[in-house]
C-alpha positions as a Python dict, from the first residue, in 0.01 Angstrom:
ca = {
    (1, 'M'): (0, 0, 0),
    (2, 'K'): (-305, 143, -166),
    (3, 'F'): (-113, 172, -494),
    (4, 'V'): (-18, -198, -481),
    (5, 'K'): (-382, -296, -429),
    (6, 'I'): (-494, -84, -724),
    (7, 'I'): (-228, -238, -949),
    (8, 'F'): (-324, -587, -833),
    (9, 'V'): (-694, -523, -891),
    (10, 'L'): (-620, -395, -1243),
    (11, 'L'): (-367, -657, -1350),
    (12, 'V'): (-535, -974, -1227),
    (13, 'P'): (-851, -941, -1442),
    (14, 'I'): (-641, -848, -1746),
    (15, 'L'): (-420, -1153, -1699),
    (16, 'I'): (-723, -1377, -1647),
    (17, 'L'): (-874, -1252, -1973),
    (18, 'V'): (-554, -1256, -2182),
    (19, 'Y'): (-392, -1582, -2065),
    (20, 'P'): (-630, -1828, -2237),
    (21, 'L'): (-616, -1655, -2580),
    (22, 'P'): (-320, -1854, -2718),
    (23, 'L'): (-473, -2177, -2586),
    (24, 'L'): (-806, -2089, -2747),
    (25, 'D'): (-634, -2014, -3077),
    (26, 'L'): (-448, -2345, -3059),
    (27, 'Y'): (-781, -2522, -3004),
    (28, 'L'): (-958, -2341, -3290),
    (29, 'N'): (-663, -2361, -3537),
    (30, 'P'): (-472, -2675, -3441),
    (31, 'L'): (-261, -2714, -3757),
    (32, 'P'): (-119, -2413, -3940),
    (33, 'V'): (-193, -2407, -4313),
    (34, 'Y'): (-31, -2153, -4546),
    (35, 'H'): (-167, -2088, -4897),
    (36, 'Y'): (49, -1929, -5168),
    (37, 'Q'): (3, -1846, -5535),
    (38, 'S'): (203, -1679, -5807),
    (39, 'T'): (114, -1325, -5903),
    (40, 'D'): (-14, -1447, -6241),
    (41, 'G'): (-226, -1717, -6073),
    (42, 'K'): (-75, -2012, -6264),
    (43, 'F'): (104, -2170, -5967),
    (44, 'E'): (-50, -2248, -5629),
    (45, 'F'): (91, -2430, -5330),
    (46, 'T'): (-43, -2507, -4985),
    (47, 'C'): (204, -2565, -4701),
    (48, 'Y'): (113, -2805, -4422),
    (49, 'P'): (425, -2792, -4201),
    (50, 'A'): (294, -3059, -3963),
    (51, 'K'): (250, -3302, -4253),
    (52, 'G'): (584, -3248, -4427),
    (53, 'R'): (474, -2997, -4693),
    (54, 'D'): (676, -2714, -4550),
    (55, 'Y'): (846, -2403, -4683),
    (56, 'W'): (1131, -2598, -4842),
    (57, 'A'): (888, -2827, -5028),
    (58, 'M'): (720, -2515, -5168),
    (59, 'E'): (1053, -2372, -5281),
    (60, 'K'): (1138, -2704, -5452),
    (61, 'A'): (797, -2712, -5627),
    (62, 'K'): (845, -2350, -5735),
    (63, 'Q'): (1189, -2426, -5882),
    (64, 'D'): (1054, -2732, -6064),
    (65, 'H'): (768, -2526, -6209),
    (66, 'E'): (1009, -2251, -6319),
    (67, 'E'): (1241, -2500, -6491),
    (68, 'K'): (956, -2687, -6658),
    (69, 'N'): (776, -2378, -6791),
    (70, 'K'): (1076, -2146, -6838),
    (71, 'V'): (921, -1866, -6631),
    (72, 'K'): (1024, -1664, -6326),
    (73, 'L'): (759, -1682, -6054),
    (74, 'T'): (683, -1426, -5788),
    (75, 'L'): (487, -1580, -5502),
    (76, 'C'): (252, -1406, -5265),
    (77, 'R'): (57, -1513, -4957),
    (78, 'K'): (-317, -1575, -4974),
    (79, 'Y'): (-350, -1518, -4599),
    (80, 'K'): (-295, -1218, -4376),
    (81, 'A'): (-113, -1189, -4047),
    (82, 'K'): (-341, -1113, -3756),
    (83, 'P'): (-179, -828, -3563),
    (84, 'L'): (-410, -871, -3264),
    (85, 'H'): (-270, -1220, -3207),
    (86, 'F'): (25, -1088, -3008),
    (87, 'W'): (133, -1440, -2912),
    (88, 'E'): (219, -1499, -3281),
    (89, 'W'): (428, -1184, -3334),
    (90, 'H'): (752, -1380, -3299),
    (91, 'R'): (640, -1607, -3583),
    (92, 'Y'): (537, -1310, -3799),
    (93, 'V'): (883, -1155, -3767),
    (94, 'N'): (1103, -1465, -3788),
    (95, 'S'): (916, -1722, -3997),
    (96, 'P'): (988, -1762, -4369),
    (97, 'Y'): (615, -1821, -4419),
    (98, 'Y'): (546, -1454, -4347),
    (99, 'N'): (846, -1231, -4402),
    (100, 'N'): (948, -1335, -4755),
    (101, 'Y'): (613, -1280, -4926),
    (102, 'E'): (360, -1002, -4967),
    (103, 'V'): (-15, -1055, -4939),
    (104, 'C'): (-198, -1109, -5270),
    (105, 'E'): (-452, -841, -5353),
}
């Protein structure tokens, strides 16, 4: 019984502290915005998924730019994943916004 009380006393404060983090992040960053650029810096695109400028619009703009200028672009992200935001790990692993591109240096 003593063990159960100790576990309860340890887990409850942790849950109280951790639970509001995703809600706080949603309040501070309501709309996700993803910035990309080519490695040579001649092509830039900003994705606003909530407003219709999503990943597929970026790929279409990239293809149009490649056809128009006869170049092969390599895109990179201008933002970093935040590993401490554990509630976003699923997005980091499964989203095309993260896993197809490296971070620009």
